[in-house]
C-alpha positions as CSV (number, residue, x, y, z in Angstrom):
1,M,0.0,0.0,0.0
2,A,3.0,2.3,0.2
3,S,2.6,3.4,-3.4
4,L,-1.1,4.3,-3.0
5,P,-2.1,7.9,-2.5
6,H,-2.3,9.3,0.9
7,L,-5.5,11.3,1.5
8,C,-6.6,13.4,4.4
9,T,-10.1,13.7,5.7
10,Q,-12.0,16.6,7.4
11,M,-13.2,15.5,10.8
12,P,-16.9,16.2,11.3
13,I,-18.1,17.5,14.6
14,P,-19.8,14.7,16.6
15,P,-23.5,15.3,16.4
16,E,-23.8,15.6,20.2
17,L,-21.3,18.4,20.1
18,Q,-22.7,20.4,17.2
19,A,-24.8,22.8,19.1
20,D,-21.9,23.6,21.4
21,A,-19.7,24.0,18.4
22,D,-22.1,26.5,16.9
23,M,-22.1,28.5,20.2
24,K,-18.4,28.5,20.6
25,S,-17.9,29.5,16.9
26,I,-20.0,32.6,17.4
27,Q,-18.4,33.3,20.8
28,E,-15.0,33.1,19.2
29,N,-15.9,35.3,16.2
30,P,-19.4,36.9,16.1
31,L,-18.9,37.3,12.3
32,N,-19.4,33.5,12.0
33,G,-23.1,34.2,12.6
34,H,-23.3,37.6,10.9
35,Q,-21.0,36.5,8.1
36,I,-19.9,39.8,6.5
37,T,-16.7,39.4,4.6
38,T,-14.6,41.7,2.4
39,G,-13.0,41.0,-1.0
40,A,-13.5,37.7,-2.8
41,P,-15.6,35.1,-1.0
42,V,-13.6,32.8,1.1
43,Q,-13.7,29.2,2.1
44,G,-15.1,28.0,5.5
45,G,-18.1,26.3,7.1
46,G,-19.1,23.0,8.6
47,P,-18.8,19.5,7.3
48,P,-20.9,18.8,4.1
49,T,-23.1,16.2,5.8
50,S,-24.0,18.4,8.7
51,L,-27.6,19.5,9.2
52,A,-26.4,22.1,11.7
53,L,-27.1,25.8,11.5
54,P,-25.2,27.8,8.9
55,I,-22.4,28.8,11.1
56,G,-19.0,29.8,9.9
57,S,-15.8,28.4,11.4
58,L,-13.3,31.3,11.3
59,W,-11.1,32.2,14.2
60,K,-11.2,35.8,15.6
61,N,-9.2,38.0,13.4
62,G,-5.8,38.8,14.9
63,R,-5.9,35.8,17.2
64,T,-2.9,34.0,18.6
65,L,-3.5,30.2,18.2
66,R,-1.8,28.0,20.7
67,V,-0.5,24.8,19.0
68,K,0.7,21.8,20.9
69,I,2.5,18.9,19.2
70,L,1.8,15.9,21.3
71,N,4.4,13.5,19.9
72,G,6.8,12.7,17.1
73,S,10.5,13.0,16.5
74,D,12.3,16.3,16.7
75,K,12.6,16.4,12.9
76,I,8.8,15.9,12.4
77,K,8.0,18.5,15.1
78,G,10.3,20.9,13.4
79,K,8.6,20.4,10.0
80,I,5.2,20.8,11.6
81,R,6.3,24.2,13.0
82,Q,7.9,25.2,9.7
83,Y,5.1,24.4,7.3
84,G,2.1,24.8,9.6
85,S,3.0,28.4,10.3
86,L,3.3,29.4,6.7
87,W,-0.3,30.4,6.6
88,T,0.4,33.2,9.1
89,Q,2.7,34.9,6.6
90,F,-0.5,35.9,4.8
91,A,-3.2,35.8,7.5
92,N,-3.7,38.2,10.4
93,L,-3.1,35.3,12.8
94,R,-0.2,34.1,14.9
95,M,0.7,30.6,16.1
96,E,2.4,30.0,19.4
97,F,3.8,26.5,19.7
98,V,3.7,25.3,23.3
99,D,4.7,22.3,25.2
100,S,2.3,22.5,28.1
101,G,-1.1,23.9,29.1
102,N,-4.2,24.1,27.0
103,A,-4.0,24.5,23.3
104,D,-6.4,25.4,20.5
105,I,-4.8,23.0,18.0
106,R,-3.3,19.7,19.3
107,V,-1.3,17.7,16.8
108,N,-0.8,14.0,17.0
109,V,1.6,11.8,14.9
110,D,0.1,8.3,14.7
111,A,0.5,6.0,11.8
112,S,-2.6,4.1,12.8
113,G,-5.0,7.0,12.3
114,G,-4.5,8.5,8.8
115,S,-4.2,12.3,8.4
116,W,-7.1,14.5,9.4
117,S,-8.1,17.7,11.0
118,Y,-11.1,19.4,12.5
119,V,-12.1,22.6,10.6
120,G,-11.5,26.0,12.2
121,T,-13.4,26.7,15.4
122,G,-14.6,23.1,15.4
123,N,-11.4,22.5,17.3
124,L,-12.8,24.3,20.3
125,V,-15.3,21.6,21.3
126,I,-12.8,18.7,21.3
127,A,-11.6,17.7,24.8
128,Q,-8.2,19.0,25.7
129,N,-6.9,15.4,26.2
130,Q,-7.7,14.6,22.6
131,P,-5.9,15.6,19.4
132,T,-7.6,17.9,16.9
133,M,-5.2,17.0,14.0
134,N,-3.3,13.8,13.1
135,F,-0.5,13.0,10.7
136,G,-0.7,9.3,9.7
137,W,2.3,8.8,7.5
138,L,5.1,11.2,8.3
139,T,8.4,9.8,9.3
140,D,12.0,11.1,9.5
141,N,12.4,9.7,5.9
142,T,9.4,11.5,4.4
143,A,10.3,13.6,1.3
144,E,10.5,17.3,1.8
145,D,7.7,18.1,-0.7
146,E,5.4,15.6,1.1
147,F,6.1,17.3,4.5
148,S,5.1,20.5,2.8
149,R,2.0,19.1,1.1
150,V,0.3,17.4,4.0
151,I,1.3,19.8,6.8
152,I,0.2,23.0,5.0
153,H,-3.0,21.2,3.9
154,E,-4.0,20.1,7.4
155,F,-3.3,23.5,8.9
156,G,-5.5,25.0,6.2
157,H,-8.3,22.9,7.6
158,A,-7.4,24.1,11.1
159,L,-7.8,27.7,10.0
160,G,-11.2,27.1,8.4
161,C,-10.5,26.0,4.8
162,I,-12.4,23.2,3.1
163,H,-11.4,20.7,0.5
164,E,-11.2,22.6,-2.8
165,H,-12.8,19.8,-4.8
166,Q,-15.9,20.2,-2.6
167,S,-16.2,23.9,-3.2
168,P,-19.6,25.0,-4.6
169,A,-17.6,26.5,-7.5
170,A,-16.1,23.2,-8.4
171,N,-17.3,21.7,-11.7
172,I,-15.2,18.6,-12.1
173,P,-16.4,16.2,-14.8
174,W,-16.2,13.1,-12.6
175,N,-16.5,9.6,-14.0
176,R,-18.5,8.5,-11.0
177,E,-18.1,4.7,-11.3
178,A,-14.4,5.1,-11.9
179,V,-14.1,7.3,-8.8
180,Y,-16.0,4.8,-6.7
181,N,-13.7,2.0,-7.8
182,Y,-10.5,4.0,-7.4
183,Y,-11.2,5.0,-3.8
184,Q,-12.5,1.6,-2.8
185,V,-9.2,0.1,-4.0
186,T,-6.8,2.8,-2.8
187,Q,-8.5,3.9,0.4
188,G,-11.0,1.1,1.3
189,W,-13.9,3.7,1.1
190,S,-17.5,2.6,0.6
191,R,-19.7,4.4,-2.0
192,A,-21.2,6.4,0.8
193,Q,-17.8,7.6,2.0
194,V,-16.8,8.6,-1.6
195,D,-20.1,10.5,-1.8
196,V,-19.2,12.5,1.4
197,N,-15.5,13.0,0.8
198,I,-15.4,13.5,-3.0
199,F,-18.8,14.3,-4.7
200,Q,-20.7,16.1,-2.1
201,L,-20.3,19.9,-2.5
202,Y,-20.6,22.4,0.3
203,D,-23.9,24.2,0.3
204,R,-23.7,27.7,-1.2
205,S,-25.9,29.0,1.7
206,T,-23.4,27.9,4.4
207,T,-20.1,28.3,2.6
208,Q,-18.2,31.2,1.4
209,F,-16.1,30.3,-1.6
210,S,-14.0,31.5,-4.5
211,A,-13.6,30.6,-8.1
212,W,-12.3,27.1,-8.2
213,D,-8.5,26.9,-7.9
214,A,-6.8,23.9,-9.5
215,G,-3.5,24.9,-7.8
216,S,-4.9,25.1,-4.3
217,I,-3.1,23.3,-1.5
218,M,-6.5,22.2,-0.4
219,L,-7.2,20.1,-3.5
220,Y,-6.8,16.3,-3.9
221,A,-4.9,15.1,-6.9
222,I,-7.3,14.1,-9.7
223,P,-6.0,11.4,-12.1
224,A,-7.2,11.8,-15.7
225,S,-8.8,8.3,-15.4
226,L,-11.3,9.7,-12.9
227,T,-12.8,12.3,-15.2
228,T,-14.9,12.0,-18.4
229,N,-12.8,14.3,-20.5
230,G,-9.2,13.6,-19.3
231,F,-9.1,16.6,-16.9
232,S,-6.5,16.0,-14.2
233,T,-4.5,17.8,-11.5
234,G,-1.4,16.7,-9.7
235,W,-0.5,17.0,-6.0
236,N,-0.2,20.6,-5.0
237,R,2.6,21.0,-2.5
238,Q,2.7,24.6,-1.6
239,L,0.3,27.6,-1.2
240,S,-1.0,28.9,-4.5
241,E,-1.3,32.6,-5.1
242,T,-5.0,32.2,-4.8
243,D,-4.6,30.4,-1.4
244,K,-2.5,33.3,-0.2
245,A,-5.0,35.9,-1.4
246,F,-8.0,34.0,0.2
247,I,-6.4,33.6,3.6
248,A,-5.3,37.3,3.6
249,K,-8.9,38.4,2.8
250,T,-10.3,35.9,5.4
251,Y,-8.0,37.3,8.1
252,P,-7.2,40.8,6.9
253,P,-4.9,43.3,8.7
254,E,-8.0,45.3,9.6
255,G,-11.4,43.7,9.9
256,M,-14.8,45.4,9.2
257,D,-16.6,47.1,12.1
258,I,-19.7,44.9,12.4
259,A,-22.1,45.5,15.2
260,S,-23.7,42.1,15.9
261,F,-25.2,40.0,18.7
262,N,-26.5,36.5,18.5
263,T,-28.1,34.5,21.3
264,M,-25.6,31.7,20.6
265,E,-22.9,33.9,22.1
266,I,-24.7,33.2,25.4
267,R,-26.0,29.7,25.1
268,P,-26.3,26.8,22.5
269,W,-29.3,26.9,20.1
270,D,-30.6,23.7,21.6
271,Q,-30.9,25.2,25.1
272,P,-33.5,27.9,24.4
273,T,-34.1,30.6,27.0
274,K,-36.5,33.6,27.2
275,E,-33.8,36.2,27.5
276,A,-30.3,36.8,26.2
277,M,-28.2,39.8,26.8
278,K,-24.6,41.0,26.1
279,R,-23.0,44.2,27.4
280,Q,-21.5,46.0,24.5
281,T,-18.6,48.4,25.1
282,Y,-18.1,51.2,22.5
283,P,-14.7,51.6,20.8
284,A,-14.7,55.2,22.1
285,P,-16.8,57.0,24.7
286,Y,-19.5,59.5,23.8
287,N,-20.1,62.9,25.4
288,T,-23.6,61.8,26.2
289,P,-25.3,58.4,25.8
290,P,-25.9,57.7,22.1
291,K,-29.1,56.6,20.5
292,F,-29.5,53.0,19.0
293,A,-31.3,51.7,16.0
294,V,-31.6,47.9,16.3
295,G,-32.6,45.4,13.6
296,L,-33.1,41.6,13.5
297,N,-31.0,39.7,11.0
298,W,-31.3,36.0,12.2
299,L,-34.2,34.0,13.4
300,D,-34.8,30.3,14.4
301,I,-38.2,30.0,16.2
302,D,-40.3,26.9,16.8
303,H,-43.5,26.9,14.7
304,A,-45.7,25.3,17.3
305,T,-46.5,28.5,19.1
306,N,-46.7,32.2,18.2
307,I,-43.6,33.9,16.7
308,R,-42.5,36.3,19.4
309,V,-39.1,38.1,19.4
310,K,-37.8,41.5,20.5
311,A,-34.3,43.0,19.9
312,Y,-33.4,46.2,21.7
313,A,-30.8,48.1,23.6
314,D,-31.1,49.5,27.2
315,N,-29.0,50.6,30.1
316,I,-27.3,52.9,27.6
317,T,-24.4,55.0,29.0
318,K,-21.6,57.0,27.5
319,T,-19.4,53.9,27.2
320,A,-21.6,50.8,26.9
321,A,-25.1,49.4,26.4
322,D,-26.9,46.2,27.0
323,M,-28.0,44.4,23.8
324,H,-31.0,42.1,24.3
325,I,-32.9,39.5,22.2
326,D,-35.9,38.2,24.1
327,T,-39.1,36.2,23.7
328,W,-42.0,35.6,26.0
329,A,-45.0,33.4,26.9
330,D,-44.7,29.9,25.4
331,T,-42.6,30.7,22.3
332,T,-39.4,28.6,21.8
333,L,-36.6,30.8,20.5
334,Y,-33.7,28.6,19.4
335,S,-31.5,31.4,18.2
336,A,-31.7,35.0,16.9
337,G,-29.3,37.7,15.9
338,C,-29.4,41.5,15.5
339,T,-27.3,44.4,14.3
340,W,-27.4,48.0,15.4
341,M,-26.2,51.5,14.6
342,R,-25.1,53.9,17.3
343,I,-25.9,57.6,16.7
344,A,-24.5,60.4,18.8
345,A,-27.3,62.4,20.5
346,D,-25.9,65.5,18.9
347,D,-25.1,64.0,15.5
348,P,-25.7,66.7,12.9
349,D,-26.6,64.3,10.0
350,F,-28.2,61.1,11.3
351,Q,-31.6,60.9,13.0
352,T,-33.3,57.7,14.3
353,G,-36.5,56.6,16.0
354,Q,-38.8,53.7,16.6
355,F,-42.4,52.9,15.7
356,S,-44.6,50.1,16.9
357,T,-48.1,48.9,15.8
358,Q,-48.9,49.3,19.5
359,D,-48.4,53.1,19.1
360,D,-51.5,52.8,16.9
361,H,-53.6,50.0,18.4
362,P,-53.4,47.4,21.2
363,W,-52.0,44.0,20.4
364,Q,-55.3,42.3,21.1
365,N,-56.8,44.2,18.1
366,P,-54.6,43.0,15.2
367,Q,-54.8,44.9,11.9
368,M,-53.6,44.1,8.4
369,K,-52.1,47.6,7.8
370,T,-50.7,50.1,10.2
371,S,-49.0,53.4,9.3
372,R,-47.9,56.5,11.0
373,A,-46.6,59.9,9.8
374,I,-43.1,60.4,11.3
375,K,-41.8,63.9,11.8
376,F,-38.1,64.5,12.0
377,D,-36.7,66.4,15.0
378,R,-35.2,68.8,12.5
379,P,-35.7,69.1,8.7
380,F,-33.1,67.9,6.2
381,A,-31.5,70.1,3.7
382,A,-28.9,70.1,0.9
383,G,-27.2,73.1,-0.5
384,G,-29.2,75.3,1.8
385,A,-32.5,74.1,0.5
386,A,-34.9,71.5,1.9
387,A,-34.2,68.0,0.6
388,P,-35.6,64.5,1.3
389,P,-33.2,62.3,3.2
390,K,-32.5,58.6,2.8
391,V,-34.5,56.4,5.2
392,V,-33.6,52.9,6.4
393,I,-36.2,50.6,8.1
394,W,-35.3,47.6,10.3
395,L,-37.7,45.2,11.9
396,N,-36.9,44.5,15.6
397,V,-40.1,43.2,17.2
398,L,-42.5,40.5,15.9
399,D,-45.5,38.8,17.5
400,M,-47.5,36.7,14.9
401,Q,-50.0,34.0,15.5
402,A,-49.1,30.3,14.9
403,G,-51.0,28.4,12.3
404,K,-50.9,31.1,9.7
405,N,-48.0,32.0,7.4
406,W,-45.7,34.6,8.8
407,R,-45.9,37.7,6.6
408,I,-44.6,41.2,7.4
409,N,-43.5,44.1,5.3
410,A,-42.0,47.3,6.7
411,T,-41.6,50.3,4.3
412,A,-41.1,54.1,4.2
413,T,-43.1,56.2,1.8
414,D,-43.7,59.9,1.1
415,V,-40.3,60.9,2.3
416,T,-39.9,64.7,2.5
417,A,-37.4,67.0,4.2
418,T,-39.6,67.1,7.3
419,G,-40.8,63.5,7.7
420,F,-42.1,60.3,6.1
421,T,-44.8,57.7,6.5
422,I,-43.8,54.3,8.0
423,H,-45.9,51.2,7.2
424,L,-46.0,47.9,9.1
425,D,-48.3,45.6,7.1
426,T,-49.3,42.0,6.6
427,W,-51.6,40.3,4.1
428,A,-53.7,37.2,3.4
429,D,-54.7,35.4,6.6
430,T,-51.7,36.3,8.8
431,V,-52.5,37.5,12.3
432,L,-50.0,40.2,13.2
433,Y,-50.3,41.1,16.9
434,V,-47.3,43.4,17.1
435,A,-44.5,44.6,14.9
436,S,-42.0,47.3,15.6
437,A,-39.2,48.9,13.5
438,A,-36.3,51.2,13.9
439,W,-35.8,53.9,11.3
440,I,-32.6,55.8,10.4
441,A,-32.6,59.0,8.3
442,Y,-29.5,60.8,6.9
443,P,-28.8,63.4,4.1
444,A,-29.1,61.8,0.7
445,G,-25.9,63.3,-0.5
446,K,-23.8,62.5,2.6
447,P,-20.3,61.4,1.5
448,G,-19.2,57.9,2.3
449,V,-22.7,56.5,3.1
450,T,-25.2,54.6,1.0
451,S,-28.2,52.5,1.8
452,G,-31.0,50.5,0.1
453,T,-33.0,47.3,0.1
454,Y,-33.0,43.9,-1.6
455,N,-35.4,41.0,-1.7
456,T,-35.4,37.4,-2.7
457,Q,-38.1,38.3,-5.3
458,D,-35.3,40.3,-7.0
459,V,-33.9,36.9,-8.1
460,R,-36.9,34.5,-8.1
461,P,-40.8,34.6,-7.7
462,W,-42.2,34.1,-4.2
463,D,-44.1,30.9,-5.3
464,K,-40.9,29.1,-6.0
465,P,-39.4,28.8,-2.5
466,Q,-35.8,27.8,-2.0
467,L,-33.4,27.8,1.0
468,A,-30.4,29.6,-0.5
469,N,-31.0,33.0,-2.2
470,S,-28.4,35.5,-3.3
471,G,-27.9,38.6,-5.5
472,R,-25.7,41.6,-6.0
473,V,-26.0,45.1,-4.6
474,N,-24.0,47.7,-6.6
475,F,-23.1,50.9,-4.7
476,P,-23.4,54.2,-6.6
477,A,-20.2,55.1,-8.4
478,G,-17.8,57.1,-6.3
479,V,-19.4,56.7,-2.9
480,F,-16.4,54.7,-1.5
481,Q,-12.8,55.0,-2.4
482,G,-12.0,51.8,-0.6
483,T,-13.9,48.9,1.1
484,P,-16.6,50.4,3.4
485,K,-15.9,50.2,7.2
486,A,-19.2,48.5,7.8
487,V,-22.3,47.1,6.1
488,L,-25.2,46.6,8.4
489,L,-28.2,44.4,7.4
490,A,-31.6,43.7,9.0
491,F,-34.9,42.4,7.9
492,N,-37.6,44.6,6.4
493,S,-39.9,41.8,5.2
494,M,-40.6,38.1,5.3
495,D,-43.1,35.5,4.0
496,I,-42.5,32.1,5.5
497,D,-44.7,29.0,5.7
498,Q,-46.1,28.3,9.2
499,G,-45.9,24.5,8.9
500,K,-42.1,24.5,9.7
501,N,-39.9,26.4,12.0
502,L,-39.2,30.0,11.1
503,R,-35.5,30.0,10.1
504,L,-34.0,33.0,8.3
505,R,-30.6,34.5,8.1
506,L,-28.9,37.5,6.4
507,S,-25.3,37.7,5.3
508,A,-23.1,39.3,2.7
509,D,-19.7,38.6,1.1
510,S,-17.4,40.1,-1.5
511,V,-17.8,43.5,0.1
512,S,-15.8,46.1,-1.8
513,K,-16.0,49.7,-2.8
514,D,-18.3,48.7,-5.7
515,G,-20.9,46.7,-3.7
516,F,-21.5,43.3,-2.1
517,N,-23.2,39.9,-2.6
518,W,-26.2,39.5,-0.4
519,H,-27.7,36.3,0.9
520,A,-31.1,35.7,2.5
521,D,-31.1,32.0,3.5
522,S,-33.1,29.5,5.4
523,W,-32.1,25.9,6.3
524,Y,-33.3,22.4,7.0
525,D,-37.1,22.1,6.1
526,T,-38.2,25.7,6.3
527,I,-40.3,27.0,3.4
528,L,-39.1,30.5,2.6
529,Y,-41.4,32.2,0.1
530,S,-39.6,35.6,0.3
531,A,-37.5,37.8,2.5
532,G,-36.2,41.3,2.3
533,A,-33.6,43.4,4.0
534,S,-32.5,47.0,4.4
535,Y,-28.8,47.8,4.4
536,I,-26.6,50.8,5.2
537,A,-22.9,51.0,4.4
538,F,-20.4,53.6,5.4
539,A,-16.8,54.4,5.2
């Protein structure tokens, strides 16, 4: 068997640890839930067979990862340090190799176990007395290019990279029967194992990915005999230029400023509670307590009872605020997330406020349509003349009856220099007890700021539901000279079937000065007819 190919496997998270892995991933890096990334889309995500929530697996940017090599000769340990740390030449991460104490990555050298690694933050749920990576065929006599190939590859997994041949962008013309036979002979894999390790692509809704890279260190060699047209690749033994660019954009020198909170920062999704709170400290203090506009951007709620959720800020001081996501009565809230924008009380440009259907009528008297004329604290102007501002609407409270589809639409109309009309509407047979929304208004010509909306119906009709939905937002030319500092997203509408849990999540990738790719996704068996969001981006 010495002449047969050596292949690594990505270790899936044990099912009983998946909820804890989701929580620890978001605790480590809140962007794993909010998933806003700059530049080209990057690789990451859970194992392809997982039915877990769409959680990323990236470490906190700028992090120092403690790495402990559990055994092996001095030569092998030296090679692991040499090649494993190559990624950090291009990523905003550091590796500290330690001999004692706890470690984030624990490397075993054991010929009986093959070569494998857990992916990214999945390492965090593996017991400290267990390895998170194994090298199954390294010896003191291993060739230098094999040391390079396998060590860089496994550490790529440890940083959150997937197998390149399982990228959603891969379009390899496999000869499936030849592949089944090849891996049965060379690896002893069953057809099911081949399906999982070779054919099964990561879901576009849970994986950020690039154009497929035949030179990637994360790619298996592909013999010509395994494809229908003779396509082949050899063993890649060093980082490709695309690998370097991806990891640099995944862990950039300066990350985006994303305001986000997810209940899974506090507890696992499978241990629902009525209340979740995080104290958020500002990067710099304000002269007086700021105002907050809060919007929901993630929901996973059981369908058996009413949909009830509320995201808000309180205990607001000059230096910090408490961010809350709560439910009440008999609702089961598995997870939820929100974003927010802080606005100085004396900000000369931005104004914000809140409107609830309960400002118009009590919750016990639900109505299909609710609107209110909003008057700005001060009129907006441009060039010395009155001018309508831009208005952003974010939903942050919902209370809808079970047994009817969940439909809500929040809009702003009749925008003038002095105010606008806000609408919180439903339709068909939905029973909307309460809805609330935050609004943000700013001068239409303000430099370095832009906003807008998008909807799944921009890319498909509502009556053709699907889990993964994406499109492109193009910023107006010249608004940004570089990548915006922040892109904030929150729901402004949804239409979801009541027969399954309400699961909905917003994210964005490929953020640049020109725009971003938006995603409005559900997962598992949810039937998502449509969803919409409002965004604001600023330098």
